Residue, then its C-alpha position, 0 to 999 in steps of 0.5 A: m486492544r492493538r492499534a493499526v493505521v490504514t491510509g488509503g482506506t475508504r476504497g479498494i485495498g485500504r478498505a478491505t484491510a481496514d474491515r479485515l483488521r476490524e474482524e481481528r479486533w484491531e482498532v483501526l484510524v483510516l486516513a484518506r484526502q476525502p471523508a467517505e462512509t466507514p465503520h473506522r475512526f477516521a483523519a482526513c489527511d493527504v499523505a504527500d502533505a508532510d505537515a498533514v501527517r505529522a499532524v495526525f500521527g502528532g495526536l496519537d500515542r501508540v500505533d503497533a502497525l502502519v499499513n500504506c495504501a494510499g496511492i494514485a495512478g495514471t498514464n504517463r509519459l516522458d512528453g506528458d504533463d509534469a504534473l501527473w508525475h509528480a502528484i503520482i510520486g507525491s502520493n505513493l512514494h514520498g505519502t509512505y516516507h512521510c507516515c512511516k518517518a511519522a510513525l517511527p516513534l509510536l512503534p513499539d519494539g519487538i512487535g511493530r509492522i510496516v506494510n507498504i502496499a507496492s505493485v507488481l509495476g515496482l518490480r517491472g516495467v510497464p511503457d505508458q506509467t512511468a511515475y507508477c513504476a518510479a513510484k512502485h520501485g521505489v516504494v520497494g527499494f524504501t521498505r528494503a532499506l527501512a527493515m534493515a534499518l529497524a531490524p535491531r528494534g524487532i520491527t519488520v517493514n514488507a511491501l506486498c506487489p499485488g497484479w490485476v485486483d478488482t478495484g477502482m483502480a484497475a477498473q480506469r486501467y482496463r478503460e485505457l488498455g481498452i479491455t474488459p476484465d475477462q481479457a485481464a484475467a485470461g492473461v494471468p496464468t491462474g486466470r482470475v483477478a485477484s480481490p482486495q479481501e486477498v491482499a487484505d489477507a496478505v496484510v493481516w498475515l504480516l501484521r502476526p506475531d508468527s510473522r517476526g522472521i519476516t521483513g524486508h521483503a517484496l510478496p508478489i500476489d499476481g496469480g504468478g504472472l512474475a513467473l511467465p517468462 
């Protein structure tokens, strides 16, 4: 049975991904800071903590796929609290780095897969999201560099860059912006907000054998938003 580790796997895109992989008959280990009801194997782990990540992966003998979904967001301006900057960078960027580094010895050559959940904010900027944009741009750059480093081993590394997705994180952002989900959807060319399951489907596609020629890419899932002038 193929084995996957999904970080941030108890809610949102991470939960949808873990559930989708289970449907595909993967054995899934879910990592999250706080326990939650889940049908999957679970390990408490703050991915921003390198020692905690090493401890979890040190107890595994093989990982066929790593999906990095863990992350936090928040309104962050340069006149704001430095602690929020470091927390967002730590969870989104450092966490992705720590997990990839710990997984590398466990990934099999030829079939190993890494998928990092970035964001459309890893491809463009938003004024009050300095930390989140910096972190997700970093995830995209890290993905491209790691893909080149692992290409000789036949291990693919890709990023997905969702726009609006129907998650708790999006609901928090709606409140910050003072908009409704319908108003958010109206700003998307396709006129709709994506579901977590749609992103999970894209993850599954990138983990399949017939995607082995795809590596080093940052694929938007944004309903055409980045195509706008």
